N, CA, C and O atoms as a GROMACS GRO file, in nm:
protein
  408
    1MET      N    1   8.295  16.234   9.885
    1MET     CA    2   8.210  16.157   9.906
    1MET      C    3   8.282  16.002   9.898
    1MET      O    4   8.387  15.993   9.835
    2SER      N    5   8.213  15.859   9.975
    2SER     CA    6   8.294  15.795  10.007
    2SER      C    7   8.171  15.665   9.956
    2SER      O    8   8.059  15.627   9.989
    3GLN      N    9   8.292  15.624   9.840
    3GLN     CA   10   8.137  15.423   9.831
    3GLN      C   11   8.023  15.420   9.870
    3GLN      O   12   7.920  15.446   9.807
    4GLU      N   13   8.037  15.387   9.982
    4GLU     CA   14   7.939  15.378  10.110
    4GLU      C   15   7.835  15.485  10.096
    4GLU      O   16   7.728  15.432  10.127
    5GLN      N   17   7.813  15.625  10.061
    5GLN     CA   18   7.743  15.720  10.118
    5GLN      C   19   7.706  15.794   9.985
    5GLN      O   20   7.643  15.900   9.982
    6GLN      N   21   7.774  15.694   9.823
    6GLN     CA   22   7.673  15.674   9.716
    6GLN      C   23   7.551  15.676   9.738
    6GLN      O   24   7.512  15.607   9.833
    7LEU      N   25   7.436  15.766   9.648
    7LEU     CA   26   7.332  15.738   9.640
    7LEU      C   27   7.298  15.616   9.523
    7LEU      O   28   7.332  15.654   9.410
    8PRO      N   29   7.241  15.482   9.526
    8PRO     CA   30   7.208  15.422   9.411
    8PRO      C   31   7.134  15.526   9.317
    8PRO      O   32   7.045  15.610   9.335
    9SER      N   33   7.219  15.479   9.198
    9SER     CA   34   7.227  15.448   9.041
    9SER      C   35   7.062  15.471   9.053
    9SER      O   36   6.995  15.478   9.156
   10THR      N   37   7.014  15.483   8.895
   10THR     CA   38   6.899  15.499   8.890
   10THR      C   39   6.894  15.320   8.888
   10THR      O   40   6.849  15.237   8.967
   11ARG      N   41   6.954  15.312   8.774
   11ARG     CA   42   6.951  15.146   8.708
   11ARG      C   43   6.915  15.029   8.834
   11ARG      O   44   6.856  14.928   8.798
   12SER      N   45   6.941  15.040   8.941
   12SER     CA   46   6.954  14.986   9.057
   12SER      C   47   6.805  14.934   9.136
   12SER      O   48   6.755  14.836   9.192
   13ARG      N   49   6.775  15.081   9.092
   13ARG     CA   50   6.597  15.108   9.178
   13ARG      C   51   6.498  14.991   9.127
   13ARG      O   52   6.503  14.941   9.014
   14ALA      N   53   6.442  14.970   9.190
   14ALA     CA   54   6.309  14.944   9.148
   14ALA      C   55   6.232  15.000   9.033
   14ALA      O   56   6.240  15.121   9.012
   15LYS      N   57   6.153  14.918   8.949
   15LYS     CA   58   6.082  15.010   8.815
   15LYS      C   59   5.902  14.941   8.932
   15LYS      O   60   5.872  14.841   8.998
   16LYS      N   61   5.826  15.096   8.885
   16LYS     CA   62   5.709  15.057   9.023
   16LYS      C   63   5.638  15.019   8.915
   16LYS      O   64   5.680  15.062   8.808
   17LYS      N   65   5.501  14.922   8.910
   17LYS     CA   66   5.433  14.921   8.799
   17LYS      C   67   5.330  15.008   8.760
   17LYS      O   68   5.248  14.930   8.711
   18VAL      N   69   5.279  15.131   8.750
   18VAL     CA   70   5.165  15.216   8.704
   18VAL      C   71   5.034  15.120   8.653
   18VAL      O   72   5.034  15.076   8.538
   19GLU      N   73   4.955  15.100   8.720
   19GLU     CA   74   4.839  15.044   8.689
   19GLU      C   75   4.787  15.164   8.674
   19GLU      O   76   4.802  15.274   8.726
   20THR      N   77   4.670  15.078   8.526
   20THR     CA   78   4.578  15.203   8.413
   20THR      C   79   4.459  15.174   8.515
   20THR      O   80   4.429  15.062   8.558
   21PRO      N   81   4.396  15.295   8.546
   21PRO     CA   82   4.250  15.312   8.629
   21PRO      C   83   4.130  15.255   8.645
   21PRO      O   84   4.209  15.311   8.721
   22PRO      N   85   4.033  15.209   8.656
   22PRO     CA   86   3.890  15.088   8.613
   22PRO      C   87   3.828  15.230   8.558
   22PRO      O   88   3.846  15.345   8.597
   23LEU      N   89   3.755  15.182   8.461
   23LEU     CA   90   3.674  15.224   8.355
   23LEU      C   91   3.559  15.187   8.389
   23LEU      O   92   3.534  15.092   8.462
   24PHE      N   93   3.451  15.293   8.317
   24PHE     CA   94   3.327  15.317   8.397
   24PHE      C   95   3.275  15.381   8.245
   24PHE      O   96   3.318  15.471   8.172
   25LYS      N   97   3.125  15.257   8.236
   25LYS     CA   98   3.049  15.321   8.159
   25LYS      C   99   2.916  15.466   8.203
   25LYS      O  100   2.825  15.471   8.286
   26VAL      N  101   2.969  15.569   8.098
   26VAL     CA  102   2.779  15.681   8.186
   26VAL      C  103   2.654  15.569   8.097
   26VAL      O  104   2.704  15.496   8.012
   27LEU      N  105   2.563  15.563   8.109
   27LEU     CA  106   2.470  15.529   8.105
   27LEU      C  107   2.317  15.634   8.081
   27LEU      O  108   2.246  15.672   8.174
   28MET      N  109   2.301  15.655   7.986
   28MET     CA  110   2.158  15.750   7.980
   28MET      C  111   1.975  15.676   8.026
   28MET      O  112   1.902  15.626   7.940
   29HIS      N  113   1.948  15.683   8.128
   29HIS     CA  114   1.828  15.688   8.086
   29HIS      C  115   1.674  15.759   8.012
   29HIS      O  116   1.628  15.873   8.006
   30ASN      N  117   1.619  15.597   7.954
   30ASN     CA  118   1.446  15.669   7.905
   30ASN      C  119   1.364  15.749   7.976
   30ASN      O  120   1.398  15.722   8.091
   31ASP      N  121   1.282  15.827   7.983
   31ASP     CA  122   1.182  15.892   8.079
   31ASP      C  123   1.116  15.910   7.918
   31ASP      O  124   1.153  15.889   7.803
   32ASP      N  125   0.964  15.976   8.008
   32ASP     CA  126   0.841  16.057   7.906
   32ASP      C  127   0.835  16.169   7.873
   32ASP      O  128   0.772  16.219   7.780
   33TYR      N  129   0.926  16.235   7.981
   33TYR     CA  130   0.941  16.401   7.903
   33TYR      C  131   1.057  16.414   7.859
   33TYR      O  132   1.040  16.519   7.797
   34THR      N  133   1.188  16.383   7.840
   34THR     CA  134   1.304  16.475   7.838
   34THR      C  135   1.275  16.448   7.622
   34THR      O  136   1.226  16.346   7.574
   35THR      N  137   1.322  16.564   7.542
   35THR     CA  138   1.259  16.500   7.411
   35THR      C  139   1.428  16.445   7.392
   35THR      O  140   1.528  16.411   7.455
   36MET      N  141   1.368  16.466   7.247
   36MET     CA  142   1.459  16.400   7.172
   36MET      C  143   1.565  16.472   7.131
   36MET      O  144   1.673  16.432   7.088
   37GLU      N  145   1.519  16.608   7.153
   37GLU     CA  146   1.634  16.648   7.070
   37GLU      C  147   1.750  16.760   7.174
   37GLU      O  148   1.854  16.821   7.149
   38PHE      N  149   1.643  16.737   7.328
   38PHE     CA  150   1.751  16.787   7.397
   38PHE      C  151   1.840  16.709   7.468
   38PHE      O  152   1.906  16.770   7.552
   39VAL      N  153   1.863  16.565   7.454
   39VAL     CA  154   1.948  16.413   7.477
   39VAL      C  155   2.018  16.442   7.358
   39VAL      O  156   2.141  16.456   7.354
   40VAL      N  157   1.954  16.449   7.277
   40VAL     CA  158   2.098  16.481   7.135
   40VAL      C  159   2.155  16.588   7.173
   40VAL      O  160   2.274  16.598   7.141
   41GLU      N  161   2.097  16.694   7.249
   41GLU     CA  162   2.178  16.830   7.271
   41GLU      C  163   2.320  16.832   7.328
   41GLU      O  164   2.423  16.892   7.294
   42VAL      N  165   2.277  16.714   7.463
   42VAL     CA  166   2.361  16.681   7.562
   42VAL      C  167   2.466  16.594   7.540
   42VAL      O  168   2.555  16.561   7.618
   43LEU      N  169   2.446  16.558   7.423
   43LEU     CA  170   2.482  16.440   7.360
   43LEU      C  171   2.613  16.436   7.295
   43LEU      O  172   2.697  16.348   7.278
   44CYS      N  173   2.606  16.554   7.267
   44CYS     CA  174   2.667  16.604   7.123
   44CYS      C  175   2.749  16.750   7.184
   44CYS      O  176   2.836  16.806   7.118
   45ALA      N  177   2.697  16.805   7.339
   45ALA     CA  178   2.771  16.929   7.420
   45ALA      C  179   2.876  16.890   7.526
   45ALA      O  180   2.982  16.952   7.532
   46VAL      N  181   2.836  16.745   7.644
   46VAL     CA  182   2.908  16.729   7.747
   46VAL      C  183   3.019  16.560   7.659
   46VAL      O  184   3.133  16.546   7.703
   47PHE      N  185   2.988  16.497   7.589
   47PHE     CA  186   3.002  16.342   7.549
   47PHE      C  187   3.052  16.381   7.422
   47PHE      O  188   3.101  16.304   7.340
   48HIS      N  189   3.041  16.476   7.411
   48HIS     CA  190   3.128  16.534   7.229
   48HIS      C  191   3.076  16.447   7.068
   48HIS      O  192   3.148  16.432   6.969
   49GLN      N  193   2.952  16.407   7.081
   49GLN     CA  194   2.972  16.273   7.007
   49GLN      C  195   2.903  16.375   6.878
   49GLN      O  196   2.833  16.474   6.900
   50SER      N  197   2.941  16.325   6.741
   50SER     CA  198   2.923  16.367   6.622
   50SER      C  199   2.693  16.400   6.691
   50SER      O  200   2.609  16.375   6.778
   51ASP      N  201   2.728  16.490   6.526
   51ASP     CA  202   2.561  16.490   6.516
   51ASP      C  203   2.507  16.308   6.513
   51ASP      O  204   2.425  16.262   6.592
   52THR      N  205   2.578  16.226   6.402
   52THR     CA  206   2.498  16.088   6.346
   52THR      C  207   2.555  16.028   6.527
   52THR      O  208   2.508  15.955   6.614
   53ALA      N  209   2.626  16.075   6.516
   53ALA     CA  210   2.658  15.937   6.682
   53ALA      C  211   2.518  15.942   6.799
   53ALA      O  212   2.437  15.862   6.847
   54ALA      N  213   2.547  16.082   6.807
   54ALA     CA  214   2.456  16.163   6.907
   54ALA      C  215   2.294  16.044   6.886
   54ALA      O  216   2.257  15.960   6.968
   55GLU      N  217   2.254  16.064   6.807
   55GLU     CA  218   2.093  16.026   6.700
   55GLU      C  219   2.080  15.910   6.717
   55GLU      O  220   1.968  15.866   6.743
   56ARG      N  221   2.234  15.795   6.704
   56ARG     CA  222   2.178  15.680   6.685
   56ARG      C  223   2.206  15.701   6.850
   56ARG      O  224   2.114  15.782   6.846
   57THR      N  225   2.246  15.703   6.984
   57THR     CA  226   2.278  15.665   7.064
   57THR      C  227   2.135  15.726   7.160
   57THR      O  228   2.118  15.670   7.268
   58MET      N  229   2.038  15.833   7.119
   58MET     CA  230   1.891  15.840   7.152
   58MET      C  231   1.839  15.801   7.100
   58MET      O  232   1.729  15.856   7.094
   59LEU      N  233   1.854  15.693   7.026
   59LEU     CA  234   1.762  15.584   6.966
   59LEU      C  235   1.725  15.478   7.050
   59LEU      O  236   1.624  15.424   7.096
   60ALA      N  237   1.883  15.472   7.051
   60ALA     CA  238   1.898  15.348   7.118
   60ALA      C  239   1.878  15.366   7.298
   60ALA      O  240   1.813  15.281   7.359
   61ILE      N  241   1.937  15.476   7.364
   61ILE     CA  242   1.792  15.518   7.510
   61ILE      C  243   1.631  15.523   7.487
   61ILE      O  244   1.552  15.496   7.578
   62HIS      N  245   1.586  15.560   7.347
   62HIS     CA  246   1.428  15.565   7.344
   62HIS      C  247   1.409  15.436   7.311
   62HIS      O  248   1.341  15.387   7.401
   63PHE      N  249   1.434  15.350   7.225
   63PHE     CA  250   1.412  15.205   7.234
   63PHE      C  251   1.438  15.113   7.293
   63PHE      O  252   1.373  15.010   7.273
   64GLN      N  253   1.541  15.117   7.386
   64GLN     CA  254   1.582  15.047   7.463
   64GLN      C  255   1.589  15.081   7.563
   64GLN      O  256   1.586  14.981   7.635
   65GLY      N  257   1.598  15.185   7.632
   65GLY     CA  258   1.550  15.255   7.741
   65GLY      C  259   1.629  15.268   7.827
   65GLY      O  260   1.600  15.318   7.936
   66LEU      N  261   1.799  15.206   7.781
   66LEU     CA  262   1.905  15.233   7.812
   66LEU      C  263   2.016  15.374   7.698
   66LEU      O  264   2.036  15.462   7.614
   67GLY      N  265   2.023  15.352   7.722
   67GLY     CA  266   2.166  15.401   7.640
   67GLY      C  267   2.364  15.439   7.709
   67GLY      O  268   2.393  15.512   7.804
   68HIS      N  269   2.461  15.360   7.621
   68HIS     CA  270   2.622  15.370   7.599
   68HIS      C  271   2.651  15.518   7.576
   68HIS      O  272   2.676  15.557   7.462
   69CYS      N  273   2.648  15.614   7.694
   69CYS     CA  274   2.690  15.691   7.633
   69CYS      C  275   2.857  15.796   7.566
   69CYS      O  276   2.895  15.894   7.503
   70GLY      N  277   2.903  15.665   7.650
   70GLY     CA  278   3.072  15.729   7.723
   70GLY      C  279   3.156  15.601   7.760
   70GLY      O  280   3.124  15.484   7.740
   71THR      N  281   3.265  15.647   7.815
   71THR     CA  282   3.328  15.513   7.907
   71THR      C  283   3.422  15.558   7.957
   71THR      O  284   3.507  15.578   7.870
   72TYR      N  285   3.475  15.603   8.109
   72TYR     CA  286   3.569  15.692   8.141
   72TYR      C  287   3.628  15.618   8.285
   72TYR      O  288   3.600  15.500   8.312
   73PRO      N  289   3.702  15.694   8.364
   73PRO     CA  290   3.806  15.699   8.465
   73PRO      C  291   3.695  15.725   8.559
   73PRO      O  292   3.576  15.712   8.529
   74PHE      N  293   3.728  15.754   8.644
   74PHE     CA  294   3.544  15.702   8.768
   74PHE      C  295   3.504  15.877   8.795
   74PHE      O  296   3.403  15.948   8.797
   75ALA      N  297   3.625  15.891   8.809
   75ALA     CA  298   3.602  16.049   8.820
   75ALA      C  299   3.574  16.206   8.710
   75ALA      O  300   3.527  16.312   8.750
   76VAL      N  301   3.615  16.178   8.582
   76VAL     CA  302   3.572  16.208   8.445
   76VAL      C  303   3.458  16.151   8.439
   76VAL      O  304   3.380  16.231   8.387
   77ALA      N  305   3.376  15.998   8.481
   77ALA     CA  306   3.234  15.945   8.443
   77ALA      C  307   3.219  16.060   8.536
   77ALA      O  308   3.279  16.148   8.475
   78GLU      N  309   3.176  16.110   8.641
   78GLU     CA  310   3.106  16.070   8.756
   78GLU      C  311   3.085  16.250   8.729
   78GLU      O  312   2.971  16.292   8.745
   79THR      N  313   3.198  16.354   8.688
   79THR     CA  314   3.129  16.462   8.607
   79THR      C  315   3.072  16.485   8.512
   79THR      O  316   2.978  16.563   8.494
   80LYS      N  317   3.126  16.415   8.442
   80LYS     CA  318   2.951  16.381   8.288
   80LYS      C  319   2.873  16.360   8.369
   80LYS      O  320   2.793  16.443   8.323
   81VAL      N  321   2.826  16.324   8.446
   81VAL     CA  322   2.661  16.230   8.502
   81VAL      C  323   2.633  16.371   8.556
   81VAL      O  324   2.529  16.425   8.517
   82GLN      N  325   2.737  16.456   8.668
   82GLN     CA  326   2.698  16.585   8.723
   82GLN      C  327   2.656  16.667   8.590
   82GLN      O  328   2.542  16.710   8.580
   83GLU      N  329   2.723  16.681   8.516
   83GLU     CA  330   2.709  16.816   8.389
   83GLU      C  331   2.585  16.795   8.321
   83GLU      O  332   2.531  16.888   8.261
   84VAL      N  333   2.529  16.661   8.326
   84VAL     CA  334   2.428  16.624   8.203
   84VAL      C  335   2.317  16.633   8.361
   84VAL      O  336   2.267  16.744   8.376
   85ARG      N  337   2.291  16.559   8.438
   85ARG     CA  338   2.192  16.670   8.576
   85ARG      C  339   2.166  16.797   8.546
   85ARG      O  340   2.057  16.845   8.516
   86SER      N  341   2.305  16.867   8.560
   86SER     CA  342   2.279  16.962   8.619
   86SER      C  343   2.184  17.062   8.465
   86SER      O  344   2.103  17.151   8.490
   87ARG      N  345   2.220  17.019   8.316
   87ARG     CA  346   2.172  17.096   8.243
   87ARG      C  347   2.035  17.063   8.236
   87ARG      O  348   1.962  17.144   8.179
   88ALA      N  349   1.947  16.876   8.319
   88ALA     CA  350   1.824  16.860   8.243
   88ALA      C  351   1.781  16.940   8.345
   88ALA      O  352   1.717  17.040   8.312
   89ARG      N  353   1.801  16.919   8.460
   89ARG     CA  354   1.719  17.029   8.598
   89ARG      C  355   1.703  17.175   8.490
   89ARG      O  356   1.596  17.197   8.434
   90LYS      N  357   1.817  17.264   8.473
   90LYS     CA  358   1.849  17.384   8.428
   90LYS      C  359   1.699  17.401   8.298
   90LYS      O  360   1.604  17.478   8.306
   91ALA      N  361   1.722  17.319   8.211
   91ALA     CA  362   1.589  17.288   8.091
   91ALA      C  363   1.399  17.241   8.196
   91ALA      O  364   1.284  17.266   8.162
   92GLY      N  365   1.445  17.180   8.303
   92GLY     CA  366   1.307  17.139   8.289
   92GLY      C  367   1.309  16.984   8.282
   92GLY      O  368   1.205  16.936   8.237
   93PHE      N  369   1.383  16.918   8.308
   93PHE     CA  370   1.370  16.837   8.276
   93PHE      C  371   1.442  16.697   8.367
   93PHE      O  372   1.542  16.714   8.437
   94PRO      N  373   1.349  16.517   8.349
   94PRO     CA  374   1.409  16.436   8.490
   94PRO      C  375   1.530  16.309   8.443
   94PRO      O  376   1.562  16.208   8.505
   95LEU      N  377   1.588  16.370   8.286
   95LEU     CA  378   1.659  16.371   8.244
   95LEU      C  379   1.797  16.221   8.381
   95LEU      O  380   1.876  16.260   8.466
   96ARG      N  381   1.780  16.134   8.360
   96ARG     CA  382   1.837  16.048   8.459
   96ARG      C  383   1.977  15.950   8.354
   96ARG      O  384   1.960  15.892   8.247
   97CYS      N  385   2.121  15.965   8.442
   97CYS     CA  386   2.225  15.953   8.363
   97CYS      C  387   2.321  15.822   8.510
   97CYS      O  388   2.363  15.882   8.609
   98SER      N  389   2.340  15.699   8.506
   98SER     CA  390   2.461  15.649   8.603
   98SER      C  391   2.576  15.574   8.548
   98SER      O  392   2.613  15.551   8.433
   99ILE      N  393   2.625  15.540   8.676
   99ILE     CA  394   2.794  15.502   8.611
   99ILE      C  395   2.756  15.354   8.574
   99ILE      O  396   2.638  15.320   8.582
  100GLU      N  397   2.846  15.272   8.536
  100GLU     CA  398   2.792  15.131   8.523
  100GLU      C  399   3.034  15.103   8.495
  100GLU      O  400   3.118  15.151   8.419
  101LYS      N  401   3.038  14.982   8.632
  101LYS     CA  402   3.211  14.927   8.635
  101LYS      C  403   3.219  14.900   8.525
  101LYS      O  404   3.116  14.837   8.499
  102GLU      N  405   3.295  14.909   8.416
  102GLU     CA  406   3.286  14.782   8.264
  102GLU      C  407   3.355  14.678   8.371
  102GLU      O  408   3.382  14.562   8.336
   0.00000   0.00000   0.00000
């Protein structure tokens, strides 16, 4: 192989800048039908919050009408919202979650 045919060395290749994906907040909305116990259960199971953190989030949802459950890349946030919706429907609750860009 002549010098003209050699591949460029790794040192001469341009480095690509990798960007982190944008993050999205998962928000849970208050309603008059979903029990506080169910909300705490979902926060622990889906968002892996401790019992104390889940109770704090549930109280924020109850008194402020909205609570921040976690911040994730879009695909993960969307999956979490679907999981909450599925669990709520199976239990007969109208619990609602939404996604908001951070």
